[in-house]
N, C-alpha and C positions, 0 to 999 in steps of 0.2 A: 454502315458507316459511305465514308464520304472515297470512291474506287477512282474520279477522277486524280485522286494526288499518287496516288500510285500507281499512273500511267503517263509513257514514257516515249517519247518518238526518238531512235538511237542517232539517225544525223541532229538534234534540232541539241544536241548534246556533247560540252566540252569534254580530252577527253582524261580530267580528273573527273565531271562525274560518272561518265561512262568506269571507272574504276569504280569508282564509290559504287555505286548503284547496284553491284556485281558481289559486296565485300558482306557477309553468314553476320546473322544476326548476332551469334554468340559470339565474334569479337568482342561485338559494343562492350559486352559483359562477362569476360572472360576474368577482366583483375581481379573481378569482388570473391571468384572461391580456388584463385590457387591455393592463395594461404591457409585457407582454411582446410586443403585438400592434404596440405605436404603435412601439416597436424594431424589429420586424419591417421595418416600411412607413420609416423614417427612415434606414432603409438602403438599402434599397430607392432608394427618392428621394438618395440621398449615393452609393453604390457600381453602383449598374445591375446588370448585369447579372453583376457578377465579385457582387453579393450576390446573384442565382440562381441559384451554381454552388454557393455558401454551403453556403442552407438543401438547395436538391437532394439534397445529400452530407449535409449533417445530418439531415434528416425523414425520403429516399427510401432514401438509401444509394447517391445516383446520381454518378457522379465524370466522368462524361464534360461535354462543355461543349456540347454542341449541343443548341440550345433546342427547332429550331424543324424542324417533321415533313418532313421533305424533298416534294413533291405528286407525286411520280414512288412516295416514300412509299404516300401514300394513295390515288393510278389500282390501286395493285397488290396491295392488301391485300384485294381481295377474292377472289383466287384463294386466298390462307388459311383464308375463312372461309365454311362451310359452310353449304349449300341451305337450311337446314330455320331458321337464324339469319338468312338472309339475307329469308326467306317471310315474318317475325315482322315483321319490324321495317318490309319495304316496305310488312307491313295496316297494321300504324300507324301507318307517316305517312300512309297513304294518308283515314286517321279522322281525324288530326288537321289533318291541310291539309283534310278538306272541313269540319271543323266553323269551322274558322281564314278561310275565302277567305268563310263567310259573313258576318262578319264586315268584307266590303268596302267593304259601300255605303251609298251618299252619305256620304265622303270628304267634297268641293267642294257645297257649295252660295252662292248669291249671292241674298239678298235685298231687296228693293225698298223701301227705308226714310221715301222717300219722293218729291216728283218732284225729281229729278236730285242723292237723293244713294240709291248703292250700296255694298254692307260682304258683302265675302266672306270664304270661310269654307276655308280652303283645307289639307290638307300635305300632310307631305315629310320624307320615310325623315331619320329620326338617319343620319348619313354613317359614324359612328365606331361600332362598335359591340363589347362583345366579349363573349366570354359563355364563364361559369366552370363546365366540370362535374367537379360531386364524382368521388368514387369510391369505390367500394364493395368487399364484400366479394371478389371476384371482378376487377372491372375495372373500370375510371373508367362512369360511367353513362348506358350507350347512349340510355336513354328521353328521360334528361333534356334532352341533343343535338338532339334533334329534338321537343320543346315547348320548345325557344329556339329551334332553324336554321330553323324551317318558320316564325314569324312572320315574325323578319324577314325570312329570304327573299322570303315573299310583299308585303311593302311594298316593298322594292328596296331595304335597308340598301347603299348603296357598297362597303363593307369591312367584310365580319364577321369577329374573329380565336378564338382557339380556343383556353383555357389548358387544364390537367387536367395533374395527379402524374403524373409514369411510375413505370415505364414503359407510353405509351399502347399498348391492345388495340388486335389485328387489326378489333377485334369498333370500336369507337370508329372507328378508320380507314376502317372501310366505311357508316359512317352518313356520317360526315361527305364521301365521299364522295359520296351518296344524297342530300346535303342540299344539297351543292354546295361545299364548304368546301374554301379551297386555304388556309389556313396554323393553325395549332396548334402550339403555344407548349408543352412538356415543363415545366411547374410547375405545382403544387397548393400551397393553403393558402393565405394575408393573404402569402406571397412572393407569387400570382399574380394578386392583385386591386391592393397595391403597384405594379406592373409593368403593366400597364391601366390604372390610377391618373394615372404617374408618366411611362412611357415610357424604353424605355431602349435601346442601340442596339440592339437583336433585335428584342425587343415597340414596336411600336407603340403608342402614347400616344393612347386613349380619348374617348367622349366620353358615354359611359351602360355601364354594367357593369351583366350580371346576369346569375344564378347562383345557387340555393342552395345552401349548405356545410355544415361545423362552426363548431361557436363564436369558431372564432379567425376563418374568412371571414366570420363575420356581422358580427363586431365591425370585420375589417378594413375593408368595405360602409361601417360603419355610421360610423367613422373621416375614413373619403375621404370621405362627404358630407358632412363640416362644417367643411372645407377649404375654399380659395377656388380649386379649378386646375380651373374649368370642367368635370370630371366627373360626373354626379350615378349611382343608384345606384337600381332597380328597388324594390326595397326589405327589410324587415328579415325574412329568409325563413333564418333558422334550425332547430333542433332540430323535426323534424316531430312535429304533436299530429295526435289525433283524440279527440271527443268523437260514443260513444252515445247513443244514447234509445232505450228498449225495455221494450217490456208482459211481457203472459205469454204473447202468439204467438208471440214469438219464437224464430227458430230457437238452439238451443244452441250447437250445434257450428258455424253456420255466423259468428255471434257469437262465439264465445273464438276461431275462426280469421284474425277481424277484427283481436282486439286483440294478437294474438301478432304477428300480422301487420307492424303499426304496429310496434312493441313488439322487434323484433327491426334496425329501421333504424339503435339503440343506445341504450345506457343513458341516454342523457338526452331519448329521448320520451318524452309525455308522453296518456296515455292515460284519461278521466275516463269514468266509465259508470253513465250518470242512469237513473235507472227508478222502477216506480212501485210494483215487488213485487220485496220479499225473497228472498223464493222463487228467484223468478232470477238475484238475486245471489250465491244457496248453490250453484246449476246450475253457473252460470257459472264460478263459481272453481270448482270441483269437474273441469268439462271440462276448461280450462287447465293442469291437472298433469295428464290423463290423452293432451295432444297435447305439453306437452311432454316428452313422454319419448325421442323420436326426432327432435328437433329439433337441426340444427345446431346454429343460435347461442342454447340452452336459457340457457347461462348469461347471457351481456346482457340476454335477454331476465328473467329471476327479477331480476337489480342495476335493471330500469329496469317492475318493479314492485313496488317498494317505493314506487316515490313514483307509482304508476297509484290512484287514488278511483275504489272507490263507492260512489253515493249514493245515497241509498232519497227516493226525494219521493214525499209523494202525488195530488198533479194531473200528466197528465204536460206542459198548460199552464205548468205552473211550473218542470217539468223543462225548457219549452224559457227561458223566463228568465232563470235557470240560465245558460245553452247560451248566451242572445245578451251576460251576465256575461262569460265568460269568451273568446269572440269567438275559435271556435279554426278550425282551420286547414284541417281536414277538417271535417265533419259528417255522420251516419252518422245516421237517420230509420227503425225499426228495429221499426215499429209494427203496426197492420192499420190503421187509416187516419192513416197517415203523410199521402196527401195535407193533410188537416185540422189537420195541425200545423205542414201550412207558411208558411202564411198569418201566424203567429204569429213569424216566424224575421226575425228581422233583419239579423243578423252572424253572419258564415261564407264563408270563400274558397272551399270544394265542397260541396256535399248530396249527399248519398248515400242518393235515395229506393225503402227498405225491400232483403228479403231478395237479392234478386239483382243487388244493388249495392254488390260488394265497393268499400272503399275503394284496393283494387287497381288496378281494372277505371279509375282513374281514373289512377292511376300510369303506365300504360301506350300504352293501346287505345281505349279508350271513344271519344275524341276532344276531351277537354278540356287544358286545361293541370292541369298538375302542378305545376307553382314558384306560390306558393302564398304569402299573408303568413302570416307564427306572432306571434307574444307578441302577440296580443289585438288588430295590427294590424289584423283582419279587420272591425273597426270601422268602417275609413275606407278601406283601402285595398285594391281589384281584384286578386285573382289577375293572369294577365300571360294581355296580348290586341295585336292587334293595335297599339290604341292606347299600349302603351307602347312599341314602336319607329318612334313619329310624335313630331311637336309639331305646335304646331299654331298655323297664321299669321294674322290676321283681315286682312283688306285693307278700302279704302277707299277711293271715288272718288265724285267731289264733281264737279257739274257749277258755276258760279260762279253759278244759280240756286239752286244746293240749297244753298251755302256764303252763301248771304242770307239765305234761312230760319232756318237757327242762328245768322244775328250776333249778336241781341241775346242770345240765351240763352246764347251765349261771354264778351260784352262783360259782362255779369250775374256768371256763376259764376268766370268769371279776377277781376272785379274786390271780389266779396264775400272772393276768397284772395289779394288783396295781386296779383298776379302781372301787371303793367303789361305785360313780353313777352309774355306769352299774348293779350292783349287788342289789342294793339296788330298784331300777323302774323294779325290779321284785317280789321283797320281799314283796315289798310295793302293791303288788299283790295280795302274798300270803296273808298275813295279814288283809285286806280287804276281801276276800273268807272263810278264817276261824272266822273270826265275821261277821260273815251272815248266821244265819240258817237255818238249809235245804243241805246246801253243805258239801262233804266227803273227806277233803284235804291226 
């Protein structure tokens, strides 16, 4: 392909061109599938399991009506999984658990606001959670099972169900076993999201849905989040994104492999490469061509490269500012003094510092979570952590003396808002105290 068509000099662009340059490719095709997803969700809501059977047959060529994986299959599959995979998944699980356990500190606390006024903050696990596991090229993505089931287990969610496209691999079933998952259903795509949101005879309704996916999955989660059915979603986790900031000290082979690794997720993956060196851009483009020669998914990468952007900007600090505008899912800073740039970063799902921190480390086993906000939502939304699997409950306990200290304030504010019932709920208590012996008001 002609790389010159995707190389841009930032200072030469108009404000409109700059804005268009940072648009995700998915937004150009989104209208095509919004109605399709809506129809799928309506089908699931109306016909339940029968609609699941229809879409399993249509999308995955699965004619059998056994949706749920039985517990025997989950427990027996470790016989079919080789030791190399077991060791790898257990190593990744250990690191992910270690990082997430650190998030458990100071979940509950109490504050004495004043004499007789006590406020508490407690966390409780979300009771029913649904985990969506995307299907990769060879099998269901076991790494996503780890990223979502580990924090759900740590906080103690009562019921955890998993949905993933059929047929579910032995590796995913083994990973389910070590994550203590007992309910797995063979259904993928928008229909899986609908099933977990509405509930069917076979698949229970959940309180919150987690998990990344393609644009059908992401759009289904988006539509569910707008319905008043009591089911929320984790975030907009759509096609994968990577923004790289590099200078003349970057290792060309390393950074080129990072670009390719990101783009092989799918044709809708998005990479932006920012640098202050035109020579680096030329070298990276040349190296990408070399590394693509023997890559199994090179045709996917080539198509994704069509909307990859290589941007030249003289100032590395301005490169960070551009990144903040884009708000990437993944941000890789491959510069000599990368820690100096970190302080300017405002928006990113997850950050990878230096040449020995490839984005794929976060995908699998460094310990941090790989379920991250896309579509620019990293400007306001965090990646998945323990907090996403709990809800916060505030508690207040007042003595009569504590209530009396607040009574005048409540009286004044409720009057100002015209809420007489609010005022009376306190004044009635004051009257009660006045009528009692031995109470000083």
